[in-house]
Predicted model as a PDB file, atoms N, CA, C, CB and O in Angstrom, pLDDT in the B-factor column:
MODEL        1                                                                  
ATOM      1  N   UNK A   1      95.141 113.651  96.245  1.00 58.00           N  
ATOM      2  CA  UNK A   1      94.775 112.200  96.574  1.00 58.00           C  
ATOM      3  C   UNK A   1      94.193 112.149  97.912  1.00 58.00           C  
ATOM      4  CB  UNK A   1      96.003 111.229  96.520  1.00 58.00           C  
ATOM      5  O   UNK A   1      94.694 112.814  98.819  1.00 58.00           O  
ATOM      6  N   UNK A   2      92.921 111.228  98.145  1.00 70.00           N  
ATOM      7  CA  UNK A   2      92.315 111.049  99.269  1.00 70.00           C  
ATOM      8  C   UNK A   2      93.198 110.259 100.375  1.00 70.00           C  
ATOM      9  CB  UNK A   2      91.091 110.405  98.938  1.00 70.00           C  
ATOM     10  O   UNK A   2      94.073 109.461 100.038  1.00 70.00           O  
ATOM     11  N   UNK A   3      92.959 110.487 101.424  1.00 80.00           N  
ATOM     12  CA  UNK A   3      93.666 109.441 102.497  1.00 80.00           C  
ATOM     13  C   UNK A   3      92.599 108.197 102.526  1.00 80.00           C  
ATOM     14  CB  UNK A   3      93.885 110.200 104.253  1.00 80.00           C  
ATOM     15  O   UNK A   3      91.374 108.283 102.442  1.00 80.00           O  
ATOM     16  N   UNK A   4      93.366 107.063 102.664  1.00 84.00           N  
ATOM     17  CA  UNK A   4      92.672 105.880 102.987  1.00 84.00           C  
ATOM     18  C   UNK A   4      92.440 105.611 104.325  1.00 84.00           C  
ATOM     19  CB  UNK A   4      93.276 104.857 102.498  1.00 84.00           C  
ATOM     20  O   UNK A   4      93.356 105.697 105.142  1.00 84.00           O  
ATOM     21  N   UNK A   5      91.052 105.222 104.711  1.00 83.00           N  
ATOM     22  CA  UNK A   5      90.905 104.849 106.067  1.00 83.00           C  
ATOM     23  C   UNK A   5      91.394 103.560 106.581  1.00 83.00           C  
ATOM     24  CB  UNK A   5      89.652 104.904 106.342  1.00 83.00           C  
ATOM     25  O   UNK A   5      91.182 102.683 105.744  1.00 83.00           O  
ATOM     26  N   UNK A   6      91.943 103.133 107.593  1.00 83.00           N  
ATOM     27  CA  UNK A   6      92.092 101.984 108.076  1.00 83.00           C  
ATOM     28  C   UNK A   6      91.112 101.380 109.067  1.00 83.00           C  
ATOM     29  CB  UNK A   6      93.200 102.019 108.523  1.00 83.00           C  
ATOM     30  O   UNK A   6      90.499 102.090 109.863  1.00 83.00           O  
ATOM     31  N   UNK A   7      90.994 100.272 109.019  1.00 79.00           N  
ATOM     32  CA  UNK A   7      89.855  99.619 109.892  1.00 79.00           C  
ATOM     33  C   UNK A   7      90.351  98.165 110.477  1.00 79.00           C  
ATOM     34  CB  UNK A   7      88.424  99.395 108.917  1.00 79.00           C  
ATOM     35  O   UNK A   7      90.831  97.215 109.858  1.00 79.00           O  
ATOM     36  N   UNK A   8      90.091  98.301 111.790  1.00 83.00           N  
ATOM     37  CA  UNK A   8      90.599  96.978 112.664  1.00 83.00           C  
ATOM     38  C   UNK A   8      89.074  96.285 112.983  1.00 83.00           C  
ATOM     39  CB  UNK A   8      91.605  97.473 114.369  1.00 83.00           C  
ATOM     40  O   UNK A   8      88.086  96.807 113.500  1.00 83.00           O  
ATOM     41  N   UNK A   9      89.251  95.068 112.530  1.00 82.00           N  
ATOM     42  CA  UNK A   9      87.815  94.272 112.743  1.00 82.00           C  
ATOM     43  C   UNK A   9      88.009  93.076 113.834  1.00 82.00           C  
ATOM     44  CB  UNK A   9      87.252  93.530 111.184  1.00 82.00           C  
ATOM     45  O   UNK A   9      88.968  92.308 113.752  1.00 82.00           O  
ATOM     46  N   UNK A  10      87.169  92.990 114.712  1.00 83.00           N  
ATOM     47  CA  UNK A  10      87.379  91.995 115.683  1.00 83.00           C  
ATOM     48  C   UNK A  10      86.368  91.009 115.484  1.00 83.00           C  
ATOM     49  CB  UNK A  10      87.371  92.512 117.050  1.00 83.00           C  
ATOM     50  O   UNK A  10      85.204  91.198 115.836  1.00 83.00           O  
ATOM     51  N   UNK A  11      86.813  89.836 114.866  1.00 86.00           N  
ATOM     52  CA  UNK A  11      85.803  88.674 114.537  1.00 86.00           C  
ATOM     53  C   UNK A  11      85.798  87.724 115.400  1.00 86.00           C  
ATOM     54  CB  UNK A  11      86.000  88.019 113.327  1.00 86.00           C  
ATOM     55  O   UNK A  11      86.866  87.499 115.970  1.00 86.00           O  
ATOM     56  N   UNK A  12      84.849  87.066 115.675  1.00 89.00           N  
ATOM     57  CA  UNK A  12      84.774  85.982 116.678  1.00 89.00           C  
ATOM     58  C   UNK A  12      85.270  84.558 116.004  1.00 89.00           C  
ATOM     59  CB  UNK A  12      83.205  85.875 117.238  1.00 89.00           C  
ATOM     60  O   UNK A  12      85.482  83.650 116.808  1.00 89.00           O  
ATOM     61  N   UNK A  13      85.460  84.297 114.697  1.00 95.00           N  
ATOM     62  CA  UNK A  13      85.846  83.304 114.148  1.00 95.00           C  
ATOM     63  C   UNK A  13      86.571  83.685 113.104  1.00 95.00           C  
ATOM     64  CB  UNK A  13      84.949  82.531 113.896  1.00 95.00           C  
ATOM     65  O   UNK A  13      86.574  84.846 112.695  1.00 95.00           O  
ATOM     66  N   UNK A  14      87.446  82.453 112.433  1.00 95.00           N  
ATOM     67  CA  UNK A  14      88.203  82.567 111.408  1.00 95.00           C  
ATOM     68  C   UNK A  14      87.916  81.776 110.356  1.00 95.00           C  
ATOM     69  CB  UNK A  14      89.331  82.424 111.726  1.00 95.00           C  
ATOM     70  O   UNK A  14      87.151  80.832 110.553  1.00 95.00           O  
ATOM     71  N   UNK A  15      88.451  81.990 109.070  1.00 97.00           N  
ATOM     72  CA  UNK A  15      88.344  81.245 107.742  1.00 97.00           C  
ATOM     73  C   UNK A  15      88.783  79.865 108.166  1.00 97.00           C  
ATOM     74  CB  UNK A  15      89.297  81.883 106.481  1.00 97.00           C  
ATOM     75  O   UNK A  15      89.774  79.760 108.890  1.00 97.00           O  
ATOM     76  N   UNK A  16      88.157  78.862 107.790  1.00 98.00           N  
ATOM     77  CA  UNK A  16      88.598  77.322 107.980  1.00 98.00           C  
ATOM     78  C   UNK A  16      88.269  76.758 109.437  1.00 98.00           C  
ATOM     79  CB  UNK A  16      90.271  77.163 107.741  1.00 98.00           C  
ATOM     80  O   UNK A  16      88.441  75.572 109.719  1.00 98.00           O  
ATOM     81  N   UNK A  17      87.732  77.805 110.432  1.00 97.00           N  
ATOM     82  CA  UNK A  17      87.358  77.092 111.667  1.00 97.00           C  
ATOM     83  C   UNK A  17      86.036  76.239 111.494  1.00 97.00           C  
ATOM     84  CB  UNK A  17      87.174  78.138 112.825  1.00 97.00           C  
ATOM     85  O   UNK A  17      85.122  76.565 110.736  1.00 97.00           O  
ATOM     86  N   UNK A  18      86.046  75.162 112.249  1.00 98.00           N  
ATOM     87  CA  UNK A  18      84.800  74.240 112.322  1.00 98.00           C  
ATOM     88  C   UNK A  18      83.910  74.664 113.373  1.00 98.00           C  
ATOM     89  CB  UNK A  18      85.156  72.761 112.582  1.00 98.00           C  
ATOM     90  O   UNK A  18      84.251  74.582 114.553  1.00 98.00           O  
ATOM     91  N   UNK A  19      82.907  75.066 113.054  1.00 98.00           N  
ATOM     92  CA  UNK A  19      81.654  75.732 113.871  1.00 98.00           C  
ATOM     93  C   UNK A  19      80.474  74.766 113.837  1.00 98.00           C  
ATOM     94  CB  UNK A  19      81.134  77.218 113.190  1.00 98.00           C  
ATOM     95  O   UNK A  19      80.534  73.773 113.113  1.00 98.00           O  
ATOM     96  N   UNK A  20      79.459  75.005 114.551  1.00 97.00           N  
ATOM     97  CA  UNK A  20      78.093  74.336 114.738  1.00 97.00           C  
ATOM     98  C   UNK A  20      77.159  75.592 114.955  1.00 97.00           C  
ATOM     99  CB  UNK A  20      78.044  73.208 116.091  1.00 97.00           C  
ATOM    100  O   UNK A  20      77.407  76.614 115.593  1.00 97.00           O  
ATOM    101  N   UNK A  21      76.143  75.284 114.331  1.00 96.00           N  
ATOM    102  CA  UNK A  21      74.669  76.321 114.422  1.00 96.00           C  
ATOM    103  C   UNK A  21      74.227  75.998 115.716  1.00 96.00           C  
ATOM    104  CB  UNK A  21      73.272  75.996 113.231  1.00 96.00           C  
ATOM    105  O   UNK A  21      74.103  74.814 116.029  1.00 96.00           O  
ATOM    106  N   UNK A  22      73.976  76.896 116.502  1.00 95.00           N  
ATOM    107  CA  UNK A  22      73.542  76.848 117.718  1.00 95.00           C  
ATOM    108  C   UNK A  22      71.949  76.347 117.807  1.00 95.00           C  
ATOM    109  CB  UNK A  22      73.804  78.198 118.277  1.00 95.00           C  
ATOM    110  O   UNK A  22      71.407  75.858 118.799  1.00 95.00           O  
ATOM    111  N   UNK A  23      71.440  76.563 116.696  1.00 93.00           N  
ATOM    112  CA  UNK A  23      69.956  76.178 116.431  1.00 93.00           C  
ATOM    113  C   UNK A  23      69.663  74.980 115.667  1.00 93.00           C  
ATOM    114  CB  UNK A  23      69.284  77.223 115.723  1.00 93.00           C  
ATOM    115  O   UNK A  23      68.539  74.586 115.355  1.00 93.00           O  
ATOM    116  N   UNK A  24      70.884  74.383 115.368  1.00 92.00           N  
ATOM    117  CA  UNK A  24      70.882  73.212 114.278  1.00 92.00           C  
ATOM    118  C   UNK A  24      70.495  71.780 115.323  1.00 92.00           C  
ATOM    119  CB  UNK A  24      72.714  73.075 113.357  1.00 92.00           C  
ATOM    120  O   UNK A  24      71.347  71.326 116.088  1.00 92.00           O  
ATOM    121  N   UNK A  25      69.294  71.266 115.225  1.00 92.00           N  
ATOM    122  CA  UNK A  25      69.186  70.085 116.014  1.00 92.00           C  
ATOM    123  C   UNK A  25      70.108  68.876 115.747  1.00 92.00           C  
ATOM    124  CB  UNK A  25      67.886  69.660 115.896  1.00 92.00           C  
ATOM    125  O   UNK A  25      70.265  68.019 116.617  1.00 92.00           O  
ATOM    126  N   UNK A  26      70.694  68.806 114.592  1.00 93.00           N  
ATOM    127  CA  UNK A  26      71.533  67.793 114.071  1.00 93.00           C  
ATOM    128  C   UNK A  26      72.974  68.119 114.379  1.00 93.00           C  
ATOM    129  CB  UNK A  26      71.314  67.630 112.598  1.00 93.00           C  
ATOM    130  O   UNK A  26      73.838  67.255 114.230  1.00 93.00           O  
ATOM    131  N   UNK A  27      73.264  69.324 114.799  1.00 94.00           N  
ATOM    132  CA  UNK A  27      74.515  69.637 115.231  1.00 94.00           C  
ATOM    133  C   UNK A  27      75.635  69.301 114.192  1.00 94.00           C  
ATOM    134  CB  UNK A  27      74.724  68.956 116.488  1.00 94.00           C  
ATOM    135  O   UNK A  27      76.731  68.872 114.550  1.00 94.00           O  
ATOM    136  N   UNK A  28      75.263  69.544 112.746  1.00 96.00           N  
ATOM    137  CA  UNK A  28      76.426  69.267 111.866  1.00 96.00           C  
ATOM    138  C   UNK A  28      77.497  70.100 111.949  1.00 96.00           C  
ATOM    139  CB  UNK A  28      76.094  69.265 110.583  1.00 96.00           C  
ATOM    140  O   UNK A  28      77.242  71.252 112.299  1.00 96.00           O  
ATOM    141  N   UNK A  29      78.738  69.792 111.697  1.00 97.00           N  
ATOM    142  CA  UNK A  29      79.802  70.536 111.736  1.00 97.00           C  
ATOM    143  C   UNK A  29      79.958  71.167 110.308  1.00 97.00           C  
ATOM    144  CB  UNK A  29      80.956  69.727 112.207  1.00 97.00           C  
ATOM    145  O   UNK A  29      79.847  70.494 109.284  1.00 97.00           O  
ATOM    146  N   UNK A  30      80.250  72.644 110.319  1.00 98.00           N  
ATOM    147  CA  UNK A  30      80.439  73.451 109.268  1.00 98.00           C  
ATOM    148  C   UNK A  30      81.702  74.304 109.376  1.00 98.00           C  
ATOM    149  CB  UNK A  30      79.289  74.233 109.113  1.00 98.00           C  
ATOM    150  O   UNK A  30      82.187  74.798 110.394  1.00 98.00           O  
ATOM    151  N   UNK A  31      82.179  74.382 107.982  1.00 98.00           N  
ATOM    152  CA  UNK A  31      83.513  75.212 107.784  1.00 98.00           C  
ATOM    153  C   UNK A  31      83.196  76.604 107.507  1.00 98.00           C  
ATOM    154  CB  UNK A  31      84.416  74.677 106.586  1.00 98.00           C  
ATOM    155  O   UNK A  31      82.431  76.911 106.592  1.00 98.00           O  
ATOM    156  N   UNK A  32      83.769  77.476 108.282  1.00 98.00           N  
ATOM    157  CA  UNK A  32      83.937  78.881 107.657  1.00 98.00           C  
ATOM    158  C   UNK A  32      84.693  79.006 106.369  1.00 98.00           C  
ATOM    159  CB  UNK A  32      84.634  79.762 108.604  1.00 98.00           C  
ATOM    160  O   UNK A  32      85.792  78.479 106.195  1.00 98.00           O  
ATOM    161  N   UNK A  33      84.040  79.746 105.443  1.00 98.00           N  
ATOM    162  CA  UNK A  33      84.694  79.749 104.133  1.00 98.00           C  
ATOM    163  C   UNK A  33      84.851  81.095 103.697  1.00 98.00           C  
ATOM    164  CB  UNK A  33      83.954  78.978 103.113  1.00 98.00           C  
ATOM    165  O   UNK A  33      85.616  81.357 102.769  1.00 98.00           O  
ATOM    166  N   UNK A  34      84.116  82.071 104.357  1.00 98.00           N  
ATOM    167  CA  UNK A  34      84.259  83.589 104.230  1.00 98.00           C  
ATOM    168  C   UNK A  34      83.741  84.483 105.493  1.00 98.00           C  
ATOM    169  CB  UNK A  34      83.437  84.034 102.943  1.00 98.00           C  
ATOM    170  O   UNK A  34      82.930  84.102 106.337  1.00 98.00           O  
ATOM    171  N   UNK A  35      84.298  85.585 105.447  1.00 96.00           N  
ATOM    172  CA  UNK A  35      84.008  86.493 106.305  1.00 96.00           C  
ATOM    173  C   UNK A  35      83.339  87.708 105.714  1.00 96.00           C  
ATOM    174  CB  UNK A  35      85.125  86.787 106.964  1.00 96.00           C  
ATOM    175  O   UNK A  35      84.032  88.511 105.089  1.00 96.00           O  
ATOM    176  N   UNK A  36      82.082  87.900 105.858  1.00 96.00           N  
ATOM    177  CA  UNK A  36      81.337  89.059 105.050  1.00 96.00           C  
ATOM    178  C   UNK A  36      81.222  90.343 106.041  1.00 96.00           C  
ATOM    179  CB  UNK A  36      79.702  88.538 104.534  1.00 96.00           C  
ATOM    180  O   UNK A  36      80.581  90.377 107.091  1.00 96.00           O  
ATOM    181  N   UNK A  37      82.028  91.440 105.437  1.00 92.00           N  
ATOM    182  CA  UNK A  37      81.877  92.604 106.395  1.00 92.00           C  
ATOM    183  C   UNK A  37      81.014  93.716 105.908  1.00 92.00           C  
ATOM    184  CB  UNK A  37      83.209  93.189 106.714  1.00 92.00           C  
ATOM    185  O   UNK A  37      81.394  94.361 104.931  1.00 92.00           O  
ATOM    186  N   UNK A  38      79.933  93.990 106.474  1.00 89.00           N  
ATOM    187  CA  UNK A  38      78.975  94.950 106.101  1.00 89.00           C  
ATOM    188  C   UNK A  38      79.037  96.171 107.103  1.00 89.00           C  
ATOM    189  CB  UNK A  38      77.571  94.289 106.064  1.00 89.00           C  
ATOM    190  O   UNK A  38      79.828  96.173 108.046  1.00 89.00           O  
ATOM    191  N   UNK A  39      78.230  97.127 106.868  1.00 85.00           N  
ATOM    192  CA  UNK A  39      78.409  98.510 107.478  1.00 85.00           C  
ATOM    193  C   UNK A  39      78.300  98.372 109.093  1.00 85.00           C  
ATOM    194  CB  UNK A  39      77.219  99.576 106.878  1.00 85.00           C  
ATOM    195  O   UNK A  39      79.170  98.954 109.742  1.00 85.00           O  
ATOM    196  N   UNK A  40      77.471  97.772 109.672  1.00 87.00           N  
ATOM    197  CA  UNK A  40      77.114  97.636 110.779  1.00 87.00           C  
ATOM    198  C   UNK A  40      77.223  96.166 111.397  1.00 87.00           C  
ATOM    199  CB  UNK A  40      75.953  98.154 110.760  1.00 87.00           C  
ATOM    200  O   UNK A  40      76.877  96.042 112.572  1.00 87.00           O  
ATOM    201  N   UNK A  41      77.638  95.136 110.761  1.00 90.00           N  
ATOM    202  CA  UNK A  41      77.778  93.779 111.389  1.00 90.00           C  
ATOM    203  C   UNK A  41      78.721  92.904 110.464  1.00 90.00           C  
ATOM    204  CB  UNK A  41      76.298  93.061 111.571  1.00 90.00           C  
ATOM    205  O   UNK A  41      78.892  93.209 109.284  1.00 90.00           O  
ATOM    206  N   UNK A  42      79.328  91.800 111.051  1.00 94.00           N  
ATOM    207  CA  UNK A  42      80.104  90.923 110.202  1.00 94.00           C  
ATOM    208  C   UNK A  42      79.120  89.645 110.160  1.00 94.00           C  
ATOM    209  CB  UNK A  42      81.687  90.610 110.824  1.00 94.00           C  
ATOM    210  O   UNK A  42      78.298  89.411 111.046  1.00 94.00           O  
ATOM    211  N   UNK A  43      79.309  88.873 109.045  1.00 96.00           N  
ATOM    212  CA  UNK A  43      78.545  87.573 108.972  1.00 96.00           C  
ATOM    213  C   UNK A  43      79.388  86.562 108.317  1.00 96.00           C  
ATOM    214  CB  UNK A  43      77.203  87.709 108.195  1.00 96.00           C  
ATOM    215  O   UNK A  43      80.194  86.930 107.462  1.00 96.00           O  
ATOM    216  N   UNK A  44      79.292  85.482 108.597  1.00 98.00           N  
ATOM    217  CA  UNK A  44      80.047  84.248 108.215  1.00 98.00           C  
ATOM    218  C   UNK A  44      79.503  83.369 107.275  1.00 98.00           C  
ATOM    219  CB  UNK A  44      80.290  83.488 109.284  1.00 98.00           C  
ATOM    220  O   UNK A  44      78.419  82.853 107.547  1.00 98.00           O  
ATOM    221  N   UNK A  45      80.114  83.077 106.110  1.00 98.00           N  
ATOM    222  CA  UNK A  45      79.720  82.121 105.260  1.00 98.00           C  
ATOM    223  C   UNK A  45      80.339  80.788 105.725  1.00 98.00           C  
ATOM    224  CB  UNK A  45      80.082  82.498 103.876  1.00 98.00           C  
ATOM    225  O   UNK A  45      81.532  80.609 105.968  1.00 98.00           O  
ATOM    226  N   UNK A  46      79.211  79.753 105.825  1.00 98.00           N  
ATOM    227  CA  UNK A  46      79.743  78.359 106.310  1.00 98.00           C  
ATOM    228  C   UNK A  46      79.235  77.299 105.255  1.00 98.00           C  
ATOM    229  CB  UNK A  46      79.164  77.957 107.896  1.00 98.00           C  
ATOM    230  O   UNK A  46      78.348  77.624 104.466  1.00 98.00           O  
ATOM    231  N   UNK A  47      79.721  76.191 105.236  1.00 98.00           N  
ATOM    232  CA  UNK A  47      79.401  75.102 104.272  1.00 98.00           C  
ATOM    233  C   UNK A  47      79.508  73.936 105.112  1.00 98.00           C  
ATOM    234  CB  UNK A  47      80.350  75.018 102.984  1.00 98.00           C  
ATOM    235  O   UNK A  47      80.418  73.805 105.931  1.00 98.00           O  
ATOM    236  N   UNK A  48      78.410  72.910 104.887  1.00 96.00           N  
ATOM    237  CA  UNK A  48      78.439  71.573 105.331  1.00 96.00           C  
ATOM    238  C   UNK A  48      78.021  70.804 104.156  1.00 96.00           C  
ATOM    239  CB  UNK A  48      77.566  71.318 106.556  1.00 96.00           C  
ATOM    240  O   UNK A  48      76.915  70.869 103.619  1.00 96.00           O  
ATOM    241  N   UNK A  49      79.064  70.028 103.788  1.00 95.00           N  
ATOM    242  CA  UNK A  49      78.670  69.126 102.579  1.00 95.00           C  
ATOM    243  C   UNK A  49      78.507  70.172 101.092  1.00 95.00           C  
ATOM    244  CB  UNK A  49      77.017  68.274 103.022  1.00 95.00           C  
ATOM    245  O   UNK A  49      79.457  70.812 100.643  1.00 95.00           O  
ATOM    246  N   UNK A  50      77.363  70.173 100.588  1.00 95.00           N  
ATOM    247  CA  UNK A  50      77.287  71.082  99.482  1.00 95.00           C  
ATOM    248  C   UNK A  50      76.260  72.117  99.845  1.00 95.00           C  
ATOM    249  CB  UNK A  50      76.940  70.362  98.159  1.00 95.00           C  
ATOM    250  O   UNK A  50      75.780  72.786  98.931  1.00 95.00           O  
ATOM    251  N   UNK A  51      75.804  72.354 101.299  1.00 96.00           N  
ATOM    252  CA  UNK A  51      75.031  73.377 101.567  1.00 96.00           C  
ATOM    253  C   UNK A  51      75.844  74.603 102.242  1.00 96.00           C  
ATOM    254  CB  UNK A  51      73.941  72.865 102.392  1.00 96.00           C  
ATOM    255  O   UNK A  51      76.559  74.468 103.235  1.00 96.00           O  
ATOM    256  N   UNK A  52      75.634  75.771 101.580  1.00 98.00           N  
ATOM    257  CA  UNK A  52      76.241  77.020 101.999  1.00 98.00           C  
ATOM    258  C   UNK A  52      75.172  77.858 102.650  1.00 98.00           C  
ATOM    259  CB  UNK A  52      76.893  77.766 100.811  1.00 98.00           C  
ATOM    260  O   UNK A  52      74.026  77.932 102.208  1.00 98.00           O  
ATOM    261  N   UNK A  53      75.622  78.508 103.760  1.00 98.00           N  
ATOM    262  CA  UNK A  53      74.498  79.711 104.243  1.00 98.00           C  
ATOM    263  C   UNK A  53      75.424  80.645 105.142  1.00 98.00           C  
ATOM    264  CB  UNK A  53      72.993  79.039 105.292  1.00 98.00           C  
ATOM    265  O   UNK A  53      76.559  80.444 105.574  1.00 98.00           O  
ATOM    266  N   UNK A  54      74.678  81.592 105.265  1.00 98.00           N  
ATOM    267  CA  UNK A  54      75.432  82.838 106.067  1.00 98.00           C  
ATOM    268  C   UNK A  54      74.811  83.049 107.365  1.00 98.00           C  
ATOM    269  CB  UNK A  54      75.352  84.291 105.278  1.00 98.00           C  
ATOM    270  O   UNK A  54      73.599  82.896 107.522  1.00 98.00           O  
ATOM    271  N   UNK A  55      75.549  83.373 108.242  1.00 97.00           N  
ATOM    272  CA  UNK A  55      74.941  83.440 109.666  1.00 97.00           C  
ATOM    273  C   UNK A  55      75.833  84.504 110.535  1.00 97.00           C  
ATOM    274  CB  UNK A  55      74.963  81.853 110.417  1.00 97.00           C  
ATOM    275  O   UNK A  55      76.997  84.773 110.239  1.00 97.00           O  
ATOM    276  N   UNK A  56      75.188  85.030 111.562  1.00 96.00           N  
ATOM    277  CA  UNK A  56      75.825  86.077 112.380  1.00 96.00           C  
ATOM    278  C   UNK A  56      76.651  85.310 113.327  1.00 96.00           C  
ATOM    279  CB  UNK A  56      74.797  87.045 113.123  1.00 96.00           C  
ATOM    280  O   UNK A  56      76.453  84.110 113.516  1.00 96.00           O  
ATOM    281  N   UNK A  57      77.506  85.930 113.882  1.00 95.00           N  
ATOM    282  CA  UNK A  57      78.469  85.188 114.844  1.00 95.00           C  
ATOM    283  C   UNK A  57      77.694  84.545 116.027  1.00 95.00           C  
ATOM    284  CB  UNK A  57      79.588  86.213 115.447  1.00 95.00           C  
ATOM    285  O   UNK A  57      77.968  83.395 116.370  1.00 95.00           O  
ATOM    286  N   UNK A  58      76.705  85.285 116.673  1.00 95.00           N  
ATOM    287  CA  UNK A  58      76.012  84.792 117.756  1.00 95.00           C  
ATOM    288  C   UNK A  58      75.298  83.353 117.472  1.00 95.00           C  
ATOM    289  CB  UNK A  58      75.014  85.855 118.149  1.00 95.00           C  
ATOM    290  O   UNK A  58      74.944  82.605 118.384  1.00 95.00           O  
ATOM    291  N   UNK A  59      75.133  83.065 116.084  1.00 96.00           N  
ATOM    292  CA  UNK A  59      74.530  81.824 115.717  1.00 96.00           C  
ATOM    293  C   UNK A  59      75.303  80.642 115.755  1.00 96.00           C  
ATOM    294  CB  UNK A  59      74.050  81.911 114.514  1.00 96.00           C  
ATOM    295  O   UNK A  59      74.766  79.536 115.800  1.00 96.00           O  
ATOM    296  N   UNK A  60      76.735  80.827 115.735  1.00 96.00           N  
ATOM    297  CA  UNK A  60      77.752  79.715 115.715  1.00 96.00           C  
ATOM    298  C   UNK A  60      78.367  79.602 117.065  1.00 96.00           C  
ATOM    299  CB  UNK A  60      78.873  79.951 114.641  1.00 96.00           C  
ATOM    300  O   UNK A  60      78.310  80.521 117.881  1.00 96.00           O  
ATOM    301  N   UNK A  61      78.956  78.466 117.290  1.00 96.00           N  
ATOM    302  CA  UNK A  61      79.475  78.061 118.322  1.00 96.00           C  
ATOM    303  C   UNK A  61      80.753  77.142 117.923  1.00 96.00           C  
ATOM    304  CB  UNK A  61      78.433  77.439 119.100  1.00 96.00           C  
ATOM    305  O   UNK A  61      80.646  76.485 116.887  1.00 96.00           O  
ATOM    306  N   UNK A  62      81.943  77.050 118.665  1.00 95.00           N  
ATOM    307  CA  UNK A  62      83.022  76.241 118.384  1.00 95.00           C  
ATOM    308  C   UNK A  62      82.804  74.699 119.127  1.00 95.00           C  
ATOM    309  CB  UNK A  62      84.356  77.046 118.897  1.00 95.00           C  
ATOM    310  O   UNK A  62      83.580  73.743 119.097  1.00 95.00           O  
ATOM    311  N   UNK A  63      81.767  74.784 119.649  1.00 94.00           N  
ATOM    312  CA  UNK A  63      81.247  73.428 120.255  1.00 94.00           C  
ATOM    313  C   UNK A  63      79.884  73.007 120.052  1.00 94.00           C  
ATOM    314  CB  UNK A  63      81.380  73.427 121.658  1.00 94.00           C  
ATOM    315  O   UNK A  63      79.033  73.869 119.832  1.00 94.00           O  
ATOM    316  N   UNK A  64      79.601  71.902 120.094  1.00 93.00           N  
ATOM    317  CA  UNK A  64      78.220  71.364 119.800  1.00 93.00           C  
ATOM    318  C   UNK A  64      77.336  71.941 120.905  1.00 93.00           C  
ATOM    319  CB  UNK A  64      78.161  69.706 119.778  1.00 93.00           C  
ATOM    320  O   UNK A  64      77.229  71.359 121.984  1.00 93.00           O  
ATOM    321  N   UNK A  65      76.743  73.014 120.652  1.00 84.00           N  
ATOM    322  CA  UNK A  65      75.524  73.737 121.884  1.00 84.00           C  
ATOM    323  C   UNK A  65      74.416  73.867 120.974  1.00 84.00           C  
ATOM    324  CB  UNK A  65      75.908  75.519 122.701  1.00 84.00           C  
ATOM    325  O   UNK A  65      74.410  74.422 119.875  1.00 84.00           O  
ATOM    326  N   UNK A  66      73.372  73.214 121.646  1.00 76.00           N  
ATOM    327  CA  UNK A  66      71.847  73.460 121.107  1.00 76.00           C  
ATOM    328  C   UNK A  66      71.124  74.376 121.858  1.00 76.00           C  
ATOM    329  CB  UNK A  66      70.976  72.210 121.105  1.00 76.00           C  
ATOM    330  O   UNK A  66      70.927  74.138 123.049  1.00 76.00           O  
ATOM    331  N   UNK A  67      70.657  75.489 121.290  1.00 74.00           N  
ATOM    332  CA  UNK A  67      69.824  76.686 121.872  1.00 74.00           C  
ATOM    333  C   UNK A  67      68.504  76.403 120.982  1.00 74.00           C  
ATOM    334  CB  UNK A  67      70.588  78.398 121.626  1.00 74.00           C  
ATOM    335  O   UNK A  67      68.524  76.532 119.758  1.00 74.00           O  
ATOM    336  N   UNK A  68      67.310  75.990 121.730  1.00 67.00           N  
ATOM    337  CA  UNK A  68      66.098  76.137 120.983  1.00 67.00           C  
ATOM    338  C   UNK A  68      65.275  77.095 121.540  1.00 67.00           C  
ATOM    339  CB  UNK A  68      65.391  74.951 120.862  1.00 67.00           C  
ATOM    340  O   UNK A  68      64.187  77.351 121.023  1.00 67.00           O  
TER     341      UNK A  68                                                      
ENDMDL                                                                          
END                                                                             
């Protein structure tokens, strides 16, 4: 029987957090609905109304913040 590897993940946001896209001019609030763990990075699935999209942590902010 093979040993199972344990992994610790340090994520910036949690499921159900309300976040804003830093490049969204409208600064619509979005809720995190999933955390996607891939080999070299973490992505977050967010929803606003019926619009679903995936983003890296650096694209999200807990506060309304616009970076153009």
